[in-house]
C-alpha positions as a printed NumPy array, in Angstrom:
array([[-74.788,  52.603,  17.424],
       [-74.   ,  50.829,  20.693],
       [-74.003,  47.468,  18.92 ],
       [-71.619,  48.888,  16.298],
       [-69.23 ,  50.03 ,  19.038],
       [-69.225,  46.534,  20.564],
       [-68.422,  45.032,  17.174],
       [-65.623,  47.552,  16.611],
       [-64.114,  46.705,  20.017],
       [-64.301,  42.93 ,  19.563],
       [-62.872,  43.03 ,  16.018],
       [-59.993,  45.286,  17.079],
       [-59.042,  43.193,  20.115],
       [-59.284,  39.975,  18.092],
       [-56.976,  41.321,  15.353],
       [-54.522,  42.611,  17.989],
       [-53.84 ,  39.037,  19.107],
       [-52.375,  38.277,  15.666],
       [-49.867,  41.194,  15.845],
       [-46.321,  39.779,  16.316],
       [-43.973,  42.668,  15.431],
       [-43.679,  46.424,  15.787],
       [-44.493,  47.144,  12.15 ],
       [-47.792,  45.197,  12.328],
       [-48.627,  46.925,  15.594],
       [-48.294,  50.344,  13.968],
       [-50.581,  49.266,  11.117],
       [-53.121,  48.047,  13.723],
       [-53.   ,  51.437,  15.488],
       [-53.697,  53.308,  12.263],
       [-56.528,  50.914,  11.327],
       [-58.316,  50.994,  14.698],
       [-57.298,  54.254,  16.365],
       [-56.363,  56.376,  13.382],
       [-58.332,  59.332,  12.045],
       [-60.12 ,  57.213,   9.405],
       [-60.826,  54.219,  11.655],
       [-64.428,  53.01 ,  12.264],
       [-64.208,  54.203,  15.873],
       [-63.298,  57.757,  14.863],
       [-66.158,  57.738,  12.337],
       [-68.552,  57.039,  15.23 ],
       [-67.292,  60.219,  16.922],
       [-67.839,  62.115,  13.664],
       [-71.511,  60.951,  13.462],
       [-72.326,  61.889,  17.055],
       [-73.935,  65.135,  15.904],
       [-76.577,  63.308,  13.848],
       [-77.852,  61.24 ,  16.796],
       [-80.937,  62.21 ,  18.786],
       [-80.038,  64.47 ,  21.702],
       [-81.062,  61.882,  24.332],
       [-78.757,  59.156,  22.834],
       [-75.639,  61.257,  22.551],
       [-74.466,  60.939,  26.214],
       [-74.842,  57.168,  26.254],
       [-73.164,  56.621,  22.921],
       [-70.427,  59.156,  23.638],
       [-69.59 ,  57.563,  26.997],
       [-69.41 ,  54.093,  25.435],
       [-67.299,  55.336,  22.519],
       [-64.753,  56.846,  24.96 ],
       [-64.666,  53.589,  26.93 ],
       [-63.964,  51.609,  23.751],
       [-61.237,  54.074,  22.733],
       [-59.568,  53.915,  26.142],
       [-59.797,  50.1  ,  26.132],
       [-58.114,  49.89 ,  22.715],
       [-55.384,  52.333,  23.766],
       [-54.64 ,  50.259,  26.887],
       [-54.545,  47.068,  24.791],
       [-52.203,  48.785,  22.314],
       [-49.82 ,  49.84 ,  25.119],
       [-49.791,  46.356,  26.646],
       [-49.125,  44.72 ,  23.295],
       [-46.318,  47.213,  22.581],
       [-44.601,  46.376,  25.91 ],
       [-45.058,  42.665,  25.259],
       [-43.414,  42.972,  21.839],
       [-40.475,  44.884,  23.336],
       [-39.958,  42.164,  25.928],
       [-40.157,  39.54 ,  23.199],
       [-37.635,  41.394,  21.038],
       [-35.258,  41.748,  24.005],
       [-35.514,  38.009,  24.684],
       [-34.623,  37.215,  21.094],
       [-31.708,  39.675,  21.263],
       [-30.34 ,  38.095,  24.412],
       [-30.499,  34.677,  22.792],
       [-28.88 ,  35.666,  19.509],
       [-26.338,  38.194,  20.91 ],
       [-25.529,  36.674,  24.26 ],
       [-22.588,  38.283,  26.09 ],
       [-20.042,  36.188,  27.918],
       [-19.588,  38.277,  31.052],
       [-16.808,  35.961,  32.238],
       [-14.426,  37.291,  29.56 ],
       [-11.813,  39.723,  30.906],
       [-12.491,  43.361,  30.091],
       [-10.201,  45.735,  28.264],
       [ -7.586,  47.15 ,  30.617],
       [ -7.555,  50.915,  31.031],
       [ -4.442,  52.662,  29.806],
       [ -2.789,  54.488,  32.688],
       [ -0.72 ,  57.601,  32.2  ],
       [  2.678,  58.16 ,  33.734],
       [  4.88 ,  60.996,  34.906],
       [  7.069,  62.701,  32.326],
       [ 10.733,  61.748,  32.624],
       [ 11.596,  65.362,  33.492],
       [  9.004,  65.315,  36.295],
       [ 10.336,  61.983,  37.574],
       [ 13.856,  63.421,  37.743],
       [ 12.652,  66.601,  39.432],
       [ 10.81 ,  64.61 ,  42.101],
       [ 13.9  ,  62.535,  42.807],
       [ 15.857,  65.761,  43.29 ],
       [ 13.12 ,  67.171,  45.556],
       [ 13.18 ,  64.055,  47.713],
       [ 16.951,  64.04 ,  48.119],
       [ 17.158,  67.68 ,  49.152],
       [ 14.063,  67.395,  51.356],
       [ 15.909,  64.731,  53.334],
       [ 18.736,  67.267,  53.765],
       [ 16.344,  69.889,  55.158],
       [ 15.784,  71.986,  52.026],
       [ 12.347,  73.366,  51.136],
       [ 10.932,  73.993,  47.645],
       [ 10.534,  77.696,  46.834],
       [  8.636,  78.697,  43.695],
       [  9.568,  81.822,  41.772],
       [  8.115,  83.654,  38.78 ],
       [  9.007,  82.798,  35.163],
       [  8.586,  86.378,  33.893],
       [ 11.212,  88.653,  35.407],
       [ 12.608,  92.138,  35.155],
       [ 16.174,  92.716,  34.044],
       [ 16.905,  93.983,  37.542],
       [ 16.141,  90.648,  39.2  ],
       [ 17.324,  88.428,  36.347],
       [ 20.698,  90.147,  35.969],
       [ 21.471,  93.328,  37.876],
       [ 20.805,  92.159,  41.454],
       [ 22.832,  89.025,  40.641],
       [ 25.913,  91.104,  39.861],
       [ 25.235,  91.3  ,  36.082],
       [ 25.28 ,  95.082,  35.468],
       [ 24.044,  96.366,  32.079],
       [ 26.448,  95.528,  29.212],
       [ 28.288,  92.971,  31.356],
       [ 30.034,  90.496,  28.994],
       [ 28.633,  87.489,  30.908],
       [ 25.182,  88.394,  29.587],
       [ 26.246,  87.231,  26.14 ],
       [ 26.026,  83.634,  27.405],
       [ 22.291,  84.055,  28.095],
       [ 20.479,  85.417,  25.035],
       [ 17.046,  86.407,  26.271],
       [ 13.4  ,  86.551,  25.211],
       [ 12.385,  90.143,  25.962],
       [  8.689,  90.816,  26.51 ],
       [  8.578,  94.528,  27.223],
       [ 11.257,  97.016,  26.239],
       [ 11.367, 100.687,  25.376],
       [ 12.461, 104.028,  26.727],
       [  9.978, 103.82 ,  29.616],
       [ 11.707, 100.636,  30.86 ],
       [ 15.258, 101.981,  30.463],
       [ 17.778,  99.41 ,  31.698],
       [ 15.018,  97.294,  33.269],
       [ 13.105,  95.507,  30.458],
       [ 10.794,  92.571,  31.154],
       [ 11.93 ,  89.148,  29.949],
       [ 11.444,  85.423,  30.39 ],
       [ 13.937,  84.362,  33.03 ],
       [ 17.11 ,  82.829,  31.65 ],
       [ 17.913,  80.944,  34.869],
       [ 16.298,  80.238,  38.229],
       [ 18.859,  82.389,  40.061],
       [ 16.531,  85.435,  40.332],
       [ 14.619,  83.341,  42.834],
       [ 17.577,  83.739,  45.201],
       [ 16.84 ,  87.458,  45.571],
       [ 13.089,  86.917,  45.963],
       [ 13.645,  84.215,  48.571],
       [ 16.254,  86.109,  50.61 ],
       [ 14.13 ,  89.251,  50.653],
       [ 11.086,  87.27 ,  51.751],
       [ 13.05 ,  85.614,  54.556],
       [ 14.755,  88.87 ,  55.543],
       [ 11.382,  90.63 ,  55.797],
       [ 10.478,  88.27 ,  58.668],
       [ 13.133,  89.874,  60.898],
       [ 15.277,  92.572,  59.222],
       [ 17.705,  92.744,  62.168],
       [ 18.205,  88.974,  62.423],
       [ 17.122,  87.319,  59.148],
       [ 16.53 ,  83.592,  59.544],
       [ 18.702,  81.026,  57.728],
       [ 17.701,  79.941,  54.22 ],
       [ 17.64 ,  76.319,  53.001],
       [ 15.742,  76.118,  49.72 ],
       [ 15.743,  74.721,  46.218],
       [ 14.106,  76.684,  43.405],
       [ 12.894,  74.505,  40.507],
       [ 11.323,  75.867,  37.354],
       [ 11.39 ,  76.436,  33.621],
       [ 13.955,  78.744,  32.024],
       [ 14.075,  80.239,  28.548],
       [ 16.987,  81.266,  26.325],
       [ 17.054,  82.406,  22.739],
       [ 19.387,  79.702,  21.487],
       [ 19.809,  77.59 ,  18.395],
       [ 17.991,  74.327,  19.106],
       [ 20.246,  71.3  ,  18.66 ],
       [ 20.481,  67.792,  20.082],
       [ 22.372,  69.321,  23.06 ],
       [ 20.571,  72.662,  23.483],
       [ 16.927,  73.694,  23.905],
       [ 15.397,  77.14 ,  24.192],
       [ 13.333,  76.008,  27.211],
       [ 14.541,  73.717,  29.97 ],
       [ 14.144,  73.011,  33.669],
       [ 16.629,  74.134,  36.272],
       [ 16.907,  73.463,  39.976],
       [ 18.589,  76.229,  41.934],
       [ 19.836,  75.608,  45.451],
       [ 20.497,  78.226,  48.103],
       [ 21.733,  78.01 ,  51.684],
       [ 22.369,  81.196,  53.673],
       [ 23.298,  81.472,  57.334],
       [ 26.143,  82.144,  59.723],
       [ 29.468,  80.313,  59.304],
       [ 28.556,  78.51 ,  56.054],
       [ 31.707,  77.486,  54.209],
       [ 32.863,  75.947,  50.955],
       [ 33.162,  72.694,  52.874],
       [ 29.4  ,  72.744,  53.496],
       [ 28.837,  73.222,  49.778],
       [ 31.106,  70.321,  48.796],
       [ 29.661,  68.022,  51.439],
       [ 26.058,  68.765,  50.431],
       [ 26.63 ,  68.276,  46.713],
       [ 28.843,  65.203,  47.139],
       [ 26.11 ,  63.614,  49.233],
       [ 23.544,  64.566,  46.573],
       [ 25.65 ,  62.879,  43.879],
       [ 25.885,  59.662,  45.906],
       [ 22.141,  59.576,  46.504],
       [ 21.337,  60.395,  42.887],
       [ 23.88 ,  58.257,  41.043],
       [ 24.892,  55.611,  43.579],
       [ 26.966,  55.412,  46.748],
       [ 30.11 ,  54.469,  44.861],
       [ 30.189,  57.509,  42.576],
       [ 33.205,  59.822,  42.786],
       [ 32.898,  63.584,  42.321],
       [ 35.238,  66.492,  41.795],
       [ 35.069,  70.29 ,  41.749],
       [ 36.764,  72.463,  39.115],
       [ 37.356,  76.188,  39.437],
       [ 34.997,  78.287,  37.31 ],
       [ 33.385,  81.731,  37.264],
       [ 29.835,  82.987,  37.763],
       [ 29.108,  86.66 ,  38.512],
       [ 26.801,  85.786,  41.429],
       [ 29.199,  83.428,  43.269],
       [ 32.747,  83.852,  44.552],
       [ 34.553,  81.488,  44.489],
       [ 32.769,  79.467,  41.784],
       [ 33.108,  75.866,  40.68 ],
       [ 31.802,  73.229,  38.292],
       [ 30.976,  69.81 ,  39.724],
       [ 31.704,  66.603,  37.812],
       [ 30.936,  62.99 ,  38.605],
       [ 32.934,  59.996,  37.442],
       [ 31.529,  58.63 ,  34.183],
       [ 29.303,  55.692,  35.124],
       [ 29.399,  54.353,  31.587],
       [ 33.132,  53.692,  31.402],
       [ 34.036,  53.932,  35.095],
       [ 36.402,  56.846,  34.488],
       [ 38.442,  55.147,  31.758],
       [ 37.121,  57.393,  28.98 ],
       [ 34.387,  56.882,  26.391],
       [ 32.225,  58.726,  23.881],
       [ 29.728,  59.742,  26.57 ],
       [ 32.325,  61.556,  28.678],
       [ 34.342,  62.648,  25.636],
       [ 37.321,  60.526,  26.775],
       [ 37.718,  62.594,  29.956],
       [ 36.303,  60.067,  32.419],
       [ 34.119,  62.761,  34.022],
       [ 30.623,  64.156,  33.46 ],
       [ 29.656,  67.704,  34.392],
       [ 26.34 ,  67.909,  36.298],
       [ 26.105,  71.394,  37.853],
       [ 27.654,  74.764,  38.637],
       [ 28.033,  76.119,  42.151],
       [ 29.869,  78.512,  44.439],
       [ 29.728,  80.7  ,  47.518],
       [ 27.103,  83.455,  47.231],
       [ 28.737,  86.721,  46.2  ],
       [ 28.676,  89.425,  48.924],
       [ 26.887,  91.794,  46.519],
       [ 24.106,  89.25 ,  46.012],
       [ 23.803,  88.663,  49.759],
       [ 23.5  ,  92.394,  50.319],
       [ 20.901,  92.761,  47.554],
       [ 18.904,  89.982,  49.215],
       [ 18.862,  91.762,  52.587],
       [ 21.651,  89.8  ,  54.343],
       [ 24.765,  91.426,  55.787],
       [ 27.737,  89.776,  54.009],
       [ 29.954,  90.562,  57.013],
       [ 27.769,  88.38 ,  59.209],
       [ 26.202,  85.876,  56.79 ],
       [ 27.567,  83.631,  54.092],
       [ 26.008,  81.048,  51.86 ],
       [ 26.351,  78.751,  48.9  ],
       [ 24.309,  78.303,  45.728],
       [ 24.178,  75.787,  42.926],
       [ 22.244,  75.216,  39.738],
       [ 21.605,  71.985,  37.847],
       [ 19.615,  70.873,  34.824],
       [ 17.258,  67.923,  35.477],
       [ 17.084,  67.112,  31.769],
       [ 20.862,  66.915,  31.594],
       [ 20.945,  64.63 ,  34.62 ],
       [ 18.298,  62.414,  33.014],
       [ 20.305,  62.359,  29.781],
       [ 23.362,  61.165,  31.671],
       [ 21.502,  58.533,  33.704],
       [ 19.579,  57.049,  30.791],
       [ 22.031,  57.865,  27.983],
       [ 19.524,  60.022,  26.11 ],
       [ 21.287,  61.507,  23.117],
       [ 18.861,  64.264,  22.06 ],
       [ 17.488,  66.832,  24.513],
       [ 14.734,  67.7  ,  22.029],
       [ 13.092,  64.37 ,  22.837],
       [ 11.934,  65.731,  26.206],
       [  9.458,  68.165,  24.633],
       [  8.652,  66.415,  21.326],
       [  5.691,  64.506,  22.88 ],
       [  6.704,  61.321,  21.123],
       [  5.102,  58.422,  23.02 ],
       [  7.753,  56.036,  21.762],
       [ 10.25 ,  58.022,  23.825],
       [  8.081,  58.874,  26.822],
       [  6.775,  55.34 ,  27.403],
       [ 10.315,  54.08 ,  28.042],
       [ 10.401,  55.78 ,  31.43 ]])
């Protein structure tokens, strides 16, 4: 039996030298280490051997099996190395070729415009104040001098979230403008020192929502940037100087601006601000509708009722406020003809900026 084991080992190792691929190696494993191989048959006949021979034969059989398993593993690794060498020769990579450039994202045009506005007003000493997008009717209208059934409400059709008899005249809605932030901000500042509230210098950016027919000039969601300055001895001259300086920084030092009388319930007096059309230089064109001017924002002195609702004594304090649409400013600067393009997620539009 010992001589048979030696023969089995020598024959197996000799045939292993002729194995040159993975498929042949698997056939060798089945033939020499498989269940029906000569070596396994030796293990099956161990019970028929005399008791004194079994330990010697069993030990040698295990040694042969372990030797063949080690040889199989070594040959398998050698074949893998050989296959890798062939692969590197036939599929060689030229590592000197330039790789594929990663595609970098960019800021949305609305975000770019907003950040330009932030920077300009930051240089003037204004801070960014964030306010909620879901408001109550009280903050969105009533505290801003829009009492229930006021005709000015018809200009701001609203998305109401919660109505009913339990809400009365104070339903919950998506804010129609950023102006409610004026009340939140003034009350927060006034709470610091009710007897001597500190001055306010803030801008309030954010998304607004109105239930409007969507056209190339109107969207039902849009950004606004509200501005608010409250303190002692603030005048209309401060308002005009601040906004005229903003226009020069935003549109160029040579731009001319003008203020037209208007009306907003939360400011008194109120005005619209125009800049000279930078397309035609004030001569008149299709962009400015032959007027030579482009409207960019509404503004005015904060109404005494609004000051009082915010916690500031209108006999001691005054202030100005303004509101502008970043998308509209971007449309004017880049001559974008359809406001719907801002939210259509069309890369052909977005990649231009």
